[in-house]
Backbone as CSV, one residue per row, in Angstrom:
resi,resn,N_x,N_y,N_z,CA_x,CA_y,CA_z,C_x,C_y,C_z
1,UNK,132.215,62.937,-93.402,130.854,62.673,-92.962,130.216,61.491,-93.687
2,UNK,130.853,61.041,-94.762,130.257,59.928,-95.492,130.325,58.619,-94.701
3,UNK,131.166,58.543,-93.667,131.259,57.345,-92.832,130.461,57.478,-91.544
4,UNK,129.622,58.519,-91.440,128.848,58.767,-90.230,127.367,58.502,-90.456
5,UNK,126.691,58.138,-89.353,125.236,58.012,-89.346,124.759,58.619,-88.032
6,UNK,123.773,59.513,-88.119,123.282,60.199,-86.925,121.764,60.118,-86.889
7,UNK,121.245,59.768,-85.732,119.803,59.766,-85.447,119.649,60.243,-84.013
8,UNK,118.445,60.633,-83.610,118.269,60.938,-82.188,118.636,59.709,-81.347
9,UNK,119.548,59.876,-80.434,119.938,58.785,-79.539,120.923,57.794,-80.126
10,UNK,121.470,58.079,-81.321,122.399,57.132,-81.941,123.402,57.888,-82.816
11,UNK,124.662,57.461,-82.725,125.717,57.992,-83.589,126.619,56.835,-83.977
12,UNK,127.015,56.794,-85.248,127.917,55.755,-85.724,128.918,56.374,-86.679
13,UNK,130.159,55.897,-86.608,131.197,56.346,-87.539,132.180,55.194,-87.752
14,UNK,132.645,55.069,-88.991,133.744,54.146,-89.274,134.987,55.002,-89.417
15,UNK,135.948,54.785,-88.519,137.160,55.596,-88.500,138.132,55.134,-89.574
16,UNK,139.107,55.979,-89.867,140.096,55.686,-90.908,140.897,54.420,-90.628
17,UNK,141.031,54.039,-89.346,141.785,52.833,-89.002,140.940,51.565,-89.121
18,UNK,139.687,51.714,-89.593,138.819,50.553,-89.791,137.929,50.220,-88.621
19,UNK,138.105,50.879,-87.483,137.276,50.621,-86.308,135.925,51.311,-86.499
20,UNK,134.856,50.549,-86.313,133.511,51.120,-86.373,133.057,51.402,-84.948
21,UNK,132.526,52.608,-84.733,132.073,53.039,-83.414,130.583,53.301,-83.472
22,UNK,129.858,52.798,-82.475,128.428,53.095,-82.328,128.207,53.607,-80.912
23,UNK,127.446,54.696,-80.790,127.185,55.304,-79.494,125.693,55.516,-79.299
24,UNK,125.221,55.252,-78.086,123.847,55.526,-77.682,123.915,55.993,-76.231
25,UNK,122.801,56.500,-75.702,122.855,57.003,-74.324,121.475,57.016,-73.677
26,UNK,121.501,56.899,-72.369,120.340,57.199,-71.538,120.632,58.567,-70.914
27,UNK,119.930,58.922,-69.850,120.142,60.242,-69.254,121.546,60.421,-68.663
28,UNK,122.067,59.401,-68.008,123.351,59.525,-67.317,124.356,58.441,-67.692
29,UNK,124.073,57.692,-68.773,124.952,56.594,-69.161,125.149,56.585,-70.672
30,UNK,126.412,56.537,-71.074,126.748,56.358,-72.486,127.023,54.889,-72.746
31,UNK,126.541,54.407,-73.877,126.739,53.008,-74.277,127.559,53.032,-75.565
32,UNK,128.758,52.456,-75.523,129.674,52.441,-76.663,129.784,51.013,-77.195
33,UNK,129.862,50.890,-78.523,130.222,49.612,-79.144,131.330,49.886,-80.149
34,UNK,132.382,49.073,-80.095,133.515,49.190,-81.001,133.674,47.868,-81.740
35,UNK,133.742,47.957,-83.064,133.979,46.786,-83.901,135.376,46.930,-84.491
36,UNK,136.263,46.017,-84.120,137.652,46.070,-84.564,137.848,45.178,-85.786
37,UNK,138.664,45.620,-86.756,138.962,44.772,-87.910,139.642,43.482,-87.454
38,UNK,139.501,42.446,-88.266,140.148,41.164,-87.958,141.639,41.362,-87.751
39,UNK,142.182,40.637,-86.791,143.617,40.633,-86.480,144.135,41.972,-85.976
40,UNK,143.250,42.853,-85.521,143.694,44.113,-84.915,143.447,44.043,-83.418
41,UNK,144.457,44.386,-82.645,144.310,44.368,-81.199,143.327,45.450,-80.767
42,UNK,142.570,45.144,-79.745,141.590,46.088,-79.210,142.233,46.879,-78.083
43,UNK,142.439,48.166,-78.326,143.013,49.067,-77.337,142.080,50.253,-77.159
44,UNK,141.897,50.665,-75.920,141.083,51.836,-75.609,141.941,52.760,-74.749
45,UNK,141.938,54.051,-75.066,142.629,55.043,-74.246,141.580,55.921,-73.584
46,UNK,141.653,56.017,-72.282,140.799,56.928,-71.525,141.653,58.144,-71.207
47,UNK,141.375,59.248,-71.874,142.193,60.454,-71.749,141.436,61.469,-70.901
48,UNK,141.809,61.571,-69.637,141.142,62.490,-68.717,141.770,63.874,-68.724
49,UNK,142.787,64.075,-69.564,143.422,65.393,-69.638,142.706,66.310,-70.627
50,UNK,141.917,65.728,-71.518,141.267,66.509,-72.567,139.850,66.888,-72.172
51,UNK,139.456,68.095,-72.564,138.100,68.574,-72.349,137.782,69.643,-73.364
52,UNK,136.558,70.072,-73.385,136.132,71.123,-74.301,136.028,72.416,-73.513
53,UNK,136.884,73.378,-73.861,136.889,74.696,-73.213,137.092,74.621,-71.701
54,UNK,137.895,73.675,-71.261,138.266,73.616,-69.849,139.626,72.955,-69.719
55,UNK,140.143,72.928,-68.494,141.407,72.253,-68.232,141.251,71.388,-66.992
56,UNK,141.831,70.218,-67.046,141.761,69.287,-65.926,142.586,69.822,-64.768
57,UNK,141.996,69.826,-63.575,142.730,70.218,-62.377,143.106,68.997,-61.536
58,UNK,142.344,67.897,-61.671,142.648,66.667,-60.947,141.823,65.547,-61.571
59,UNK,142.431,64.378,-61.722,141.708,63.224,-62.251,142.206,61.963,-61.561
60,UNK,141.319,61.014,-61.457,141.666,59.724,-60.876,140.998,58.636,-61.693
61,UNK,141.701,57.526,-61.876,141.180,56.361,-62.582,141.720,55.131,-61.884
62,UNK,140.832,54.254,-61.463,141.300,53.028,-60.809,140.490,51.834,-61.297
63,UNK,141.197,50.724,-61.471,140.562,49.484,-61.889,140.040,48.772,-60.652
64,UNK,138.753,48.417,-60.669,138.110,47.756,-59.532,138.168,46.238,-59.671
65,UNK,137.898,45.758,-60.884,138.000,44.326,-61.177,138.301,44.173,-62.666
66,UNK,138.136,42.990,-63.228,138.563,42.787,-64.614,137.631,43.408,-65.657
67,UNK,136.541,44.069,-65.231,135.652,44.739,-66.181,135.194,46.126,-65.716
68,UNK,135.673,46.613,-64.578,135.113,47.841,-64.004,136.193,48.833,-63.578
69,UNK,135.944,50.110,-63.907,136.794,51.229,-63.492,135.927,52.278,-62.808
70,UNK,136.525,52.974,-61.849,135.891,54.122,-61.209,136.868,55.283,-61.257
71,UNK,136.330,56.506,-61.238,137.224,57.657,-61.237,136.476,58.971,-61.204
72,UNK,137.255,60.021,-61.352,136.673,61.363,-61.434,137.548,62.246,-62.314
73,UNK,136.938,63.339,-62.762,137.667,64.382,-63.490,137.157,65.711,-62.978
74,UNK,138.044,66.452,-62.329,137.731,67.801,-61.868,138.395,68.762,-62.843
75,UNK,137.697,69.841,-63.176,138.242,70.777,-64.152,137.754,72.189,-63.872
76,UNK,138.358,73.116,-64.570,137.992,74.521,-64.492,137.818,75.018,-65.919
77,UNK,136.706,75.692,-66.158,136.423,76.179,-67.503,135.233,77.100,-67.472
78,UNK,134.136,76.685,-68.118,132.932,77.516,-68.129,132.410,77.737,-66.710
79,UNK,132.684,76.792,-65.835,132.438,76.965,-64.397,133.792,76.826,-63.704
80,UNK,133.982,77.559,-62.624,135.287,77.562,-61.957,135.661,76.187,-61.416
81,UNK,134.682,75.493,-60.826,134.945,74.160,-60.277,133.910,73.184,-60.823
82,UNK,134.347,72.329,-61.736,133.481,71.305,-62.312,133.945,69.951,-61.787
83,UNK,133.013,69.159,-61.289,133.348,67.834,-60.768,132.447,66.794,-61.413
84,UNK,133.061,65.849,-62.096,132.322,64.749,-62.699,132.954,63.444,-62.227
85,UNK,132.120,62.595,-61.661,132.536,61.257,-61.255,132.026,60.285,-62.311
86,UNK,132.755,59.183,-62.522,132.343,58.246,-63.551,132.632,56.807,-63.138
87,UNK,131.972,55.907,-63.857,132.216,54.467,-63.753,132.187,53.923,-65.173
88,UNK,133.008,52.919,-65.435,133.058,52.274,-66.741,132.976,50.768,-66.525
89,UNK,132.093,50.129,-67.270,132.004,48.670,-67.265,132.232,48.195,-68.697
90,UNK,133.118,47.224,-68.866,133.406,46.670,-70.184,132.696,45.331,-70.354
91,UNK,132.369,45.004,-71.607,131.664,43.746,-71.892,132.603,42.535,-71.861
92,UNK,133.900,42.785,-71.934,134.879,41.708,-71.916,135.952,42.010,-70.878
93,UNK,136.552,40.979,-70.329,137.615,41.207,-69.351,138.800,41.958,-69.953
94,UNK,139.420,42.769,-69.125,140.576,43.555,-69.534,141.810,42.675,-69.446
95,UNK,142.592,42.676,-70.509,143.808,41.872,-70.549,144.978,42.603,-69.881
96,UNK,145.039,43.938,-70.079,146.151,44.714,-69.554,145.676,46.142,-69.328
97,UNK,146.058,46.738,-68.202,145.703,48.116,-67.885,146.944,48.839,-67.387
98,UNK,147.211,50.019,-67.966,148.346,50.835,-67.540,147.904,52.283,-67.396
99,UNK,148.507,52.970,-66.439,148.241,54.389,-66.217,149.430,55.220,-66.685
100,UNK,149.108,56.413,-67.205,150.139,57.339,-67.653,149.841,58.724,-67.100
101,UNK,150.890,59.412,-66.670,150.811,60.835,-66.359,151.385,61.522,-67.588
102,UNK,150.504,61.992,-68.457,150.835,62.482,-69.791,151.439,61.323,-70.582
103,UNK,152.736,61.312,-70.839,153.346,60.225,-71.615,154.212,59.305,-70.768
104,UNK,154.258,59.530,-69.455,155.109,58.746,-68.560,154.272,57.677,-67.870
105,UNK,154.654,56.399,-68.073,153.921,55.319,-67.444,154.124,55.360,-65.932
106,UNK,153.044,55.121,-65.207,153.052,55.129,-63.737,152.921,53.686,-63.267
107,UNK,153.763,53.286,-62.356,153.710,51.927,-61.825,152.832,51.871,-60.592
108,UNK,151.607,52.352,-60.720,150.647,52.324,-59.626,149.312,51.855,-60.183
109,UNK,148.449,51.400,-59.314,147.122,50.988,-59.761,146.141,52.156,-59.752
110,UNK,146.478,53.216,-59.042,145.641,54.408,-59.022,146.525,55.610,-58.745
111,UNK,146.139,56.749,-59.259,146.896,57.969,-59.025,146.004,59.164,-59.311
112,UNK,146.407,60.312,-58.814,145.736,61.569,-59.130,146.681,62.375,-60.018
113,UNK,146.136,62.995,-61.050,146.947,63.751,-61.990,146.044,64.697,-62.770
114,UNK,146.627,65.724,-63.358,145.846,66.574,-64.250,146.105,66.216,-65.715
115,UNK,146.976,65.227,-65.964,147.243,64.749,-67.328,147.115,63.233,-67.389
116,UNK,146.109,62.691,-66.707,145.959,61.252,-66.545,145.352,60.591,-67.785
117,UNK,145.971,59.463,-68.143,145.462,58.648,-69.240,145.513,57.189,-68.799
118,UNK,144.498,56.448,-69.167,144.473,55.016,-68.923,144.528,54.282,-70.252
119,UNK,145.347,53.266,-70.332,145.483,52.460,-71.540,144.960,51.067,-71.229
120,UNK,143.933,50.650,-71.965,143.304,49.347,-71.741,143.528,48.488,-72.972
121,UNK,144.005,47.275,-72.757,144.178,46.320,-73.853,143.304,45.102,-73.566
122,UNK,142.643,44.651,-74.621,141.805,43.453,-74.536,142.468,42.348,-75.355
123,UNK,141.982,41.143,-75.206,142.520,40.030,-75.990,142.414,40.367,-77.473
124,UNK,143.318,39.787,-78.256,143.300,40.038,-79.701,142.006,39.515,-80.321
125,UNK,141.527,40.226,-81.337,140.336,39.872,-82.102,139.090,39.699,-81.229
126,UNK,138.705,40.726,-80.476,137.505,40.574,-79.661,136.223,40.662,-80.488
127,UNK,136.341,41.041,-81.775,135.144,41.268,-82.583,134.509,42.572,-82.144
128,UNK,133.479,42.470,-81.333,132.789,43.658,-80.830,133.108,43.818,-79.345
129,UNK,133.402,45.030,-78.968,133.667,45.365,-77.577,132.687,46.464,-77.173
130,UNK,132.022,46.302,-76.040,131.069,47.305,-75.569,131.515,47.863,-74.228
131,UNK,131.215,49.141,-74.021,131.486,49.809,-72.743,130.246,50.597,-72.345
132,UNK,129.983,50.620,-71.059,128.954,51.495,-70.506,129.670,52.479,-69.587
133,UNK,129.413,53.777,-69.795,130.074,54.826,-69.027,129.007,55.650,-68.320
134,UNK,128.964,55.522,-67.001,128.009,56.287,-66.211,128.675,57.492,-65.587
135,UNK,127.900,58.567,-65.409,128.425,59.773,-64.770,127.530,60.174,-63.615
136,UNK,128.110,60.968,-62.703,127.377,61.491,-61.554,128.099,62.727,-61.038
137,UNK,127.355,63.719,-60.543,128.002,64.863,-59.902,128.336,64.594,-58.435
138,UNK,127.964,63.415,-57.936,128.079,63.111,-56.504,129.244,62.182,-56.174
139,UNK,129.306,61.020,-56.858,130.346,60.040,-56.534,130.469,58.999,-57.640
140,UNK,131.586,58.289,-57.647,131.785,57.195,-58.599,130.817,56.059,-58.344
141,UNK,130.511,55.808,-57.079,129.554,54.733,-56.783,128.159,55.090,-57.296
142,UNK,127.793,56.365,-57.257,126.515,56.782,-57.849,126.554,56.609,-59.366
143,UNK,127.694,56.894,-59.988,127.831,56.694,-61.430,127.654,55.216,-61.774
144,UNK,128.220,54.332,-60.946,128.049,52.896,-61.149,126.583,52.507,-60.973
145,UNK,125.927,53.055,-59.957,124.494,52.799,-59.758,123.680,53.265,-60.971
146,UNK,124.067,54.404,-61.564,123.358,54.887,-62.749,123.450,53.881,-63.894
147,UNK,124.614,53.267,-64.064,124.754,52.234,-65.097,123.819,51.069,-64.797
148,UNK,123.870,50.582,-63.566,123.083,49.402,-63.201,121.584,49.668,-63.265
149,UNK,121.168,50.907,-62.993,119.740,51.241,-63.023,119.229,51.604,-64.420
150,UNK,120.031,52.327,-65.195,119.552,52.830,-66.483,119.802,51.874,-67.641
151,UNK,120.935,51.174,-67.616,121.256,50.219,-68.691,121.775,48.940,-68.035
152,UNK,120.879,48.152,-67.431,121.316,46.980,-66.667,121.827,45.818,-67.521
153,UNK,121.455,45.769,-68.801,121.908,44.666,-69.640,122.752,45.207,-70.795
154,UNK,123.072,44.366,-71.753,123.933,44.751,-72.871,123.140,44.869,-74.177
155,UNK,121.846,45.199,-74.074,120.979,45.323,-75.240,121.080,46.737,-75.812
156,UNK,121.983,46.924,-76.755,122.248,48.233,-77.351,121.016,48.782,-78.062
157,UNK,120.342,47.950,-78.849,119.180,48.412,-79.619,118.069,48.904,-78.711
158,UNK,117.923,48.294,-77.551,116.918,48.735,-76.577,117.198,50.167,-76.116
159,UNK,118.461,50.508,-75.929,118.850,51.859,-75.519,118.570,52.848,-76.647
160,UNK,118.902,52.482,-77.878,118.631,53.331,-79.041,117.127,53.559,-79.179
161,UNK,116.338,52.498,-79.080,114.875,52.612,-79.209,114.288,53.487,-78.111
162,UNK,114.789,53.343,-76.900,114.303,54.161,-75.782,114.616,55.638,-76.008
163,UNK,115.819,55.933,-76.488,116.189,57.324,-76.771,115.304,57.902,-77.869
164,UNK,115.042,57.132,-78.928,114.157,57.589,-80.002,112.751,57.856,-79.482
165,UNK,112.263,56.979,-78.628,110.920,57.160,-78.056,110.854,58.443,-77.229
166,UNK,111.886,58.706,-76.440,111.909,59.931,-75.629,111.954,61.174,-76.509
167,UNK,112.761,61.146,-77.576,112.802,62.265,-78.521,111.419,62.482,-79.136
168,UNK,110.795,61.409,-79.605,109.487,61.522,-80.246,108.426,62.029,-79.279
169,UNK,108.474,61.581,-78.030,107.516,62.067,-77.025,107.654,63.566,-76.804
170,UNK,108.875,64.053,-76.732,109.099,65.493,-76.532,108.717,66.291,-77.776
171,UNK,109.112,65.806,-78.928,108.809,66.524,-80.167,107.314,66.509,-80.497
172,UNK,106.607,65.487,-80.038,105.160,65.422,-80.315,104.374,66.516,-79.587
173,UNK,104.997,67.167,-78.620,104.345,68.256,-77.888,104.284,69.530,-78.702
174,UNK,105.061,69.589,-79.746,105.109,70.789,-80.579,103.932,70.786,-81.532
175,UNK,103.165,71.841,-81.525,102.015,71.996,-82.422,102.274,73.165,-83.345
176,UNK,102.108,72.932,-84.620,102.314,74.003,-85.604,100.955,74.318,-86.228
177,UNK,100.608,75.563,-86.187,99.358,76.014,-86.807,99.690,76.841,-88.023
178,UNK,98.999,76.577,-89.097,99.168,77.370,-90.302,97.846,78.029,-90.643
179,UNK,97.866,79.036,-91.450,96.633,79.738,-91.822,95.960,79.093,-92.969
């Protein structure tokens, strides 16, 4: 925990491999920033097989262009049928994208699987890499719209400040009376 920082609307951790992670969020969009050590390749794994107290029943991940992915993850757990659609936009173009069904590489641009993983590689030494991840219970295109509507630019601090303001507005409603 000594490498972590937590505030309402903000989380940061420096991992053992030297990568610093910063996270913020709006209602339906997560904003990630990754700082990679010098001379370390920037790789991101999107693991759609993992969940908390559920199991993936079907997942899809497809690359739309050099900075955008769409997909879904259907699962069964606390609810019998859970459906989450998502969109991901990266701040830098993707250098290489590969799909895996568990540990087996798939030679397709899109597939459905319950053990789906996407491996994204960016150019070496990107410095800071940012991702916006939108979700929707309706469709991937709605998840993309959520990104464009809720976090239209790449101003991370603006998202953190907005989350803090929302927390403070809600907490200010609490009145404590003492005798």
